[in-house]
C-alpha positions as a printed NumPy array, in Angstrom:
array([[-13.807,   0.39 , -28.544],
       [-16.308,   0.164, -25.657],
       [-15.771,   3.823, -24.651],
       [-18.375,   3.944, -21.928],
       [-17.171,   0.552, -20.408],
       [-13.597,   2.004, -20.483],
       [-14.594,   5.226, -18.936],
       [-16.365,   3.053, -16.05 ],
       [-13.129,   1.05 , -15.687],
       [-11.132,   4.204, -15.19 ],
       [-13.557,   5.692, -12.514],
       [-13.665,   2.534, -10.637],
       [ -9.868,   2.093, -10.856],
       [ -8.924,   5.493,  -9.532],
       [-11.429,   5.286,  -6.584],
       [-10.951,   1.253,  -6.067],
       [-14.555,   1.333,  -5.319],
       [-17.688,   0.627,  -7.627],
       [-19.755,   3.065,  -5.358],
       [-17.101,   5.776,  -5.637],
       [-16.708,   5.176,  -9.404],
       [-20.683,   5.549,  -9.792],
       [-20.708,   8.729,  -7.741],
       [-18.059,  10.145,  -9.867],
       [-19.919,   9.368, -13.129],
       [-23.523,  10.086, -11.887],
       [-24.652,   6.453, -12.757],
       [-25.686,   3.579, -10.805],
       [-23.468,   0.957,  -9.171],
       [-25.041,  -1.68 , -11.066],
       [-24.054,   0.013, -14.383],
       [-20.794,   0.392, -13.292],
       [-20.362,  -3.573, -12.764],
       [-22.136,  -4.351, -15.738],
       [-19.75 ,  -2.097, -17.684],
       [-16.539,  -3.609, -16.022],
       [-17.887,  -7.213, -16.345],
       [-18.15 ,  -6.688, -20.035],
       [-14.904,  -5.016, -20.534],
       [-13.451,  -8.264, -18.362],
       [-15.373, -10.505, -20.757],
       [-14.429,  -8.798, -24.133],
       [-10.248,  -8.967, -22.841],
       [-10.763, -12.478, -21.337],
       [ -8.952, -10.901, -18.28 ],
       [ -9.839, -10.284, -14.389],
       [ -9.025,  -6.303, -13.893],
       [ -9.891,  -6.467, -10.328],
       [ -9.377,  -8.572,  -7.431],
       [-12.516,  -8.509,  -5.18 ],
       [-11.534,  -9.872,  -1.667],
       [-13.854,  -9.459,   1.453],
       [-15.397,  -6.276,   0.227],
       [-11.937,  -4.594,  -0.841],
       [-11.284,  -4.058,  -4.495],
       [ -7.823,  -4.026,  -5.741],
       [ -6.286,  -3.97 ,  -9.362],
       [ -4.788,  -6.878, -11.162],
       [ -1.629,  -6.581, -12.941],
       [ -3.615,  -6.449, -16.126],
       [ -6.107,  -3.6  , -14.408],
       [ -2.843,  -1.802, -13.447],
       [ -1.53 ,  -1.816, -16.847],
       [ -4.993,  -0.762, -18.558],
       [ -5.586,   2.189, -15.911],
       [ -2.293,   3.903, -16.754],
       [ -2.99 ,   3.952, -20.439],
       [ -6.985,   4.597, -20.325],
       [ -6.374,   7.649, -18.019],
       [ -3.738,   9.222, -19.947],
       [ -5.731,   8.497, -23.367],
       [ -8.886,  10.238, -22.082],
       [ -7.084,  13.223, -20.754],
       [ -5.415,  13.559, -24.18 ],
       [ -8.199,  13.143, -25.958],
       [-10.088,  15.923, -23.906],
       [ -7.276,  18.057, -24.303],
       [ -6.963,  18.051, -27.878],
       [-10.752,  18.411, -28.356],
       [-10.447,  21.701, -26.202],
       [ -7.389,  22.802, -28.18 ],
       [ -9.413,  22.436, -31.59 ],
       [-12.694,  24.037, -30.039],
       [-10.896,  27.195, -28.714],
       [ -7.426,  28.014, -30.331],
       [ -6.625,  30.033, -27.335],
       [ -6.342,  26.745, -25.042],
       [ -2.584,  26.215, -24.621],
       [ -0.951,  22.898, -25.082],
       [ -0.887,  20.455, -22.254],
       [  1.774,  20.662, -19.796],
       [  4.544,  18.023, -19.772],
       [  4.731,  16.565, -16.147],
       [  8.087,  16.038, -14.981],
       [  9.352,  14.647, -11.763],
       [ 12.902,  15.505, -10.289],
       [ 14.343,  14.392,  -7.236],
       [ 14.596,  16.916,  -4.348],
       [ 18.321,  17.47 ,  -4.196],
       [ 18.867,  17.211,  -8.064],
       [ 16.237,  20.079,  -8.543],
       [ 17.75 ,  22.301,  -5.824],
       [ 21.526,  22.06 ,  -6.82 ],
       [ 21.665,  21.193, -10.46 ],
       [ 18.623,  21.277, -12.307],
       [ 17.142,  24.657, -11.485],
       [ 19.604,  26.599, -13.463],
       [ 19.344,  24.085, -16.443],
       [ 15.511,  24.714, -16.276],
       [ 16.086,  28.367, -16.967],
       [ 18.271,  27.5  , -19.952],
       [ 15.313,  25.157, -21.277],
       [ 12.844,  27.743, -20.782],
       [ 14.901,  30.338, -22.8  ],
       [ 15.457,  27.818, -25.531],
       [ 11.759,  26.432, -25.531],
       [  9.516,  29.043, -24.297],
       [  6.387,  27.223, -25.887],
       [  7.037,  24.216, -23.897],
       [  4.963,  23.939, -20.775],
       [  6.424,  22.241, -17.916],
       [  5.142,  21.259, -14.342],
       [  7.738,  20.119, -12.13 ],
       [  7.071,  17.714,  -9.197],
       [  9.546,  16.819,  -6.43 ],
       [  9.344,  14.017,  -3.999],
       [ 11.881,  12.211,  -1.75 ],
       [ 11.776,   8.682,  -3.602],
       [ 14.36 ,   6.243,  -5.078],
       [ 12.986,   5.337,  -8.41 ],
       [  9.508,   6.155,  -9.909],
       [  7.059,   8.234,  -8.065],
       [  3.544,   6.965,  -7.616],
       [  1.95 ,  10.178,  -8.873],
       [  0.76 ,  10.651, -12.772],
       [  3.77 ,  11.814, -14.594],
       [  5.17 ,  11.936, -18.312],
       [  8.763,  11.734, -17.764],
       [ 10.925,  11.356, -14.32 ],
       [ 14.467,  11.928, -13.515],
       [ 15.183,   9.467, -10.95 ],
       [ 17.769,   8.243,  -8.384],
       [ 18.336,   4.662,  -8.735],
       [ 20.316,   1.514,  -9.511],
       [ 20.114,   0.266, -13.211],
       [ 16.911,  -2.046, -13.669],
       [ 14.793,  -3.2  , -16.516],
       [ 11.311,  -2.327, -16.813],
       [  8.868,  -0.945, -19.616],
       [  9.964,   2.597, -19.552],
       [ 12.465,   4.098, -22.043],
       [ 15.576,   4.873, -19.702],
       [ 18.478,   7.316, -20.363],
       [ 21.493,   7.347, -18.174],
       [ 22.281,  11.208, -17.343],
       [ 25.249,  10.441, -15.073],
       [ 26.645,   7.742, -12.615],
       [ 27.018,   8.942,  -8.803],
       [ 30.445,   9.367,  -7.561],
       [ 30.675,   9.284,  -3.735],
       [ 33.437,  10.034,  -1.039],
       [ 33.343,  11.031,   2.515],
       [ 32.68 ,  14.772,   2.828],
       [ 32.499,  16.8  ,   5.868],
       [ 33.021,  20.328,   7.251],
       [ 36.736,  21.776,   7.336],
       [ 36.689,  21.7  ,  11.192],
       [ 35.374,  18.054,  11.393],
       [ 38.227,  17.206,   8.852],
       [ 40.93 ,  18.377,  11.266],
       [ 40.428,  15.153,  13.133],
       [ 41.609,  13.195,  10.197],
       [ 45.112,  14.333,  10.296],
       [ 47.664,  11.512,  11.094],
       [ 44.618,   8.773,  10.911],
       [ 43.507,   6.044,   8.458],
       [ 40.085,   6.663,   6.773],
       [ 38.742,   3.825,   8.981],
       [ 39.976,   5.123,  12.037],
       [ 38.593,   8.722,  11.359],
       [ 35.094,   7.335,  10.411],
       [ 35.019,   5.153,  13.582],
       [ 35.393,   8.36 ,  15.712],
       [ 32.729,  10.462,  13.715],
       [ 29.132,  10.475,  13.533],
       [ 28.067,   9.148,  10.231],
       [ 25.094,  10.883,   8.557],
       [ 22.922,   8.658,   6.219],
       [ 20.862,   9.133,   2.989],
       [ 17.634,   7.377,   4.052],
       [ 16.455,   5.561,   0.768],
       [ 13.   ,   4.349,   0.239],
       [ 12.335,   0.674,   1.516],
       [ 15.959,   0.069,   2.26 ],
       [ 17.96 ,  -0.006,   5.802],
       [ 19.183,   3.33 ,   6.699],
       [ 22.843,   2.369,   6.87 ],
       [ 22.991,   0.89 ,   3.229],
       [ 25.024,   3.066,   1.143],
       [ 27.513,   3.823,   4.249],
       [ 27.905,   0.1  ,   4.82 ],
       [ 28.138,  -0.705,   1.163],
       [ 31.11 ,   2.062,   1.011],
       [ 32.766,   0.657,   3.97 ],
       [ 32.997,  -2.806,   2.615],
       [ 34.041,  -1.792,  -0.573],
       [ 37.015,   0.239,   1.126],
       [ 37.915,  -2.835,   3.212],
       [ 36.752,  -1.125,   6.328],
       [ 35.356,  -3.664,   8.88 ],
       [ 33.551,  -0.963,  10.947],
       [ 29.85 ,  -0.926,  10.156],
       [ 27.678,   2.198,  10.193],
       [ 24.801,   1.734,  12.912],
       [ 24.332,   4.961,  14.474],
       [ 24.216,   8.502,  13.241],
       [ 21.344,  10.956,  11.861],
       [ 19.409,   9.744,   8.956],
       [ 17.775,  12.393,   6.309],
       [ 15.545,  11.924,   3.324],
       [ 17.462,  14.252,   0.932],
       [ 20.927,  14.756,   0.288],
       [ 20.887,  18.466,   0.472],
       [ 19.714,  17.866,   4.162],
       [ 22.562,  15.981,   4.822],
       [ 24.949,  18.405,   3.322],
       [ 23.495,  21.176,   5.22 ],
       [ 23.809,  19.299,   8.81 ],
       [ 27.377,  18.245,   8.028],
       [ 28.405,  21.885,   7.044],
       [ 26.499,  23.594,  10.284],
       [ 26.799,  20.639,  12.981],
       [ 29.575,  18.269,  12.337],
       [ 29.345,  14.542,  11.08 ],
       [ 30.51 ,  12.757,   8.08 ],
       [ 28.123,  12.54 ,   4.842],
       [ 28.926,  10.252,   1.951],
       [ 28.462,  12.763,  -0.512],
       [ 28.273,  12.861,  -4.512],
       [ 31.34 ,  14.787,  -5.264],
       [ 29.99 ,  16.232,  -8.87 ],
       [ 26.604,  17.51 ,  -7.087],
       [ 28.075,  19.354,  -4.392],
       [ 31.238,  20.294,  -6.391],
       [ 30.482,  24.151,  -5.701],
       [ 30.472,  23.524,  -1.881],
       [ 33.703,  21.645,  -2.23 ],
       [ 35.475,  24.078,  -4.288],
       [ 34.619,  27.131,  -1.895],
       [ 35.846,  25.075,   1.184],
       [ 32.488,  24.649,   2.85 ],
       [ 32.647,  20.819,   2.324],
       [ 36.117,  19.   ,   2.401],
       [ 37.117,  15.34 ,   1.483],
       [ 39.743,  14.482,   3.857],
       [ 40.907,  11.157,   1.989],
       [ 40.962,  10.686,  -1.783],
       [ 38.678,   7.761,  -1.863],
       [ 35.939,   8.261,  -4.655],
       [ 34.056,   5.425,  -5.836],
       [ 30.822,   4.742,  -8.045],
       [ 28.3  ,   3.305,  -5.679],
       [ 26.06 ,   1.818,  -8.305],
       [ 23.599,   4.538,  -8.446],
       [ 22.905,   6.93 , -11.23 ],
       [ 20.424,   9.543, -12.189],
       [ 18.204,   8.529, -15.252],
       [ 15.478,   9.933, -17.364],
       [ 12.464,   7.7  , -17.788],
       [  9.462,   7.912, -20.101],
       [  6.845,   5.668, -21.815],
       [  7.722,   4.688, -25.232],
       [  4.434,   5.723, -26.621],
       [  5.162,   9.327, -25.395],
       [  8.323,   9.338, -27.698],
       [  5.781,  10.846, -30.451],
       [  4.93 ,  13.944, -28.288],
       [  6.975,  16.707, -29.818],
       [  7.212,  18.322, -26.413],
       [  8.515,  15.273, -24.936],
       [ 10.735,  14.356, -27.428],
       [ 12.114,  18.097, -27.529],
       [ 12.744,  17.932, -23.719],
       [ 14.449,  14.395, -23.714],
       [ 16.864,  15.316, -26.745],
       [ 17.741,  18.653, -24.942],
       [ 18.601,  17.091, -21.712],
       [ 20.367,  14.07 , -23.083],
       [ 22.518,  16.813, -25.015],
       [ 22.866,  18.925, -21.894],
       [ 24.052,  16.381, -19.736],
       [ 26.63 ,  15.356, -22.486],
       [ 28.151,  18.426, -22.227],
       [ 27.969,  18.832, -18.33 ],
       [ 31.513,  18.632, -17.048],
       [ 31.951,  15.498, -19.057],
       [ 30.   ,  13.599, -16.72 ],
       [ 26.918,  13.178, -19.012],
       [ 25.937,   9.518, -20.352]])
């Protein structure tokens, strides 16, 4: 394997610059260019697009960069562990959506740590739909079903209905759901690269309500939507399982019995070549089993 060429490609790919990659490895720019050119010749594929001085990865380059970077990292970690037995095993990098982490996953995480104290986890959280851009080993994602190269396990499907404070719910007495919602501020969960009113308009359409949700505040996490609804009014479209404690304790009220599955769910995703990692395999098995037992809601 052309290890020097692969290392050069990784450096250029991360920097998207031959100059930056050369600086990273303390070699000349011409040497970097020769290494990457030799690798492209070996593969018979172009790894970078060069357009007016700007460098970008081709699809082949994107695929190779993720594998190369991860492979070098694991080689280095394994060599460190062999050289110095005091070096702990690498941490598994896990992405968890913010609301899921705060409302549901944190107590579960404590259980996992008690059962598997030897497995190190680094938890990341970002307000994204689907997979995050940062380097991770596993991700719990909020998304609609899709087909990609990742191993995907359904944890649960989201079930939503209008939720609001008890004070706001008083206005629903004697009104149809359509009339009640038309009189209230609708609170939105803003999904990445989607219209702010997407979830509400889909819900209204499926309940044969002709009004559309054009106004109201939008937040980037469900927990922020819920906190606003409880403190300041408005109606959210909430996951009845995620917010079950708030509903049970009366902080949130469902004025109408109108629960639907909106097509979104929480999925665990990881790369197929990581299934052989004992720590990742153990966490995957534990999480799937935990959600299979979680209130009958597991997938």
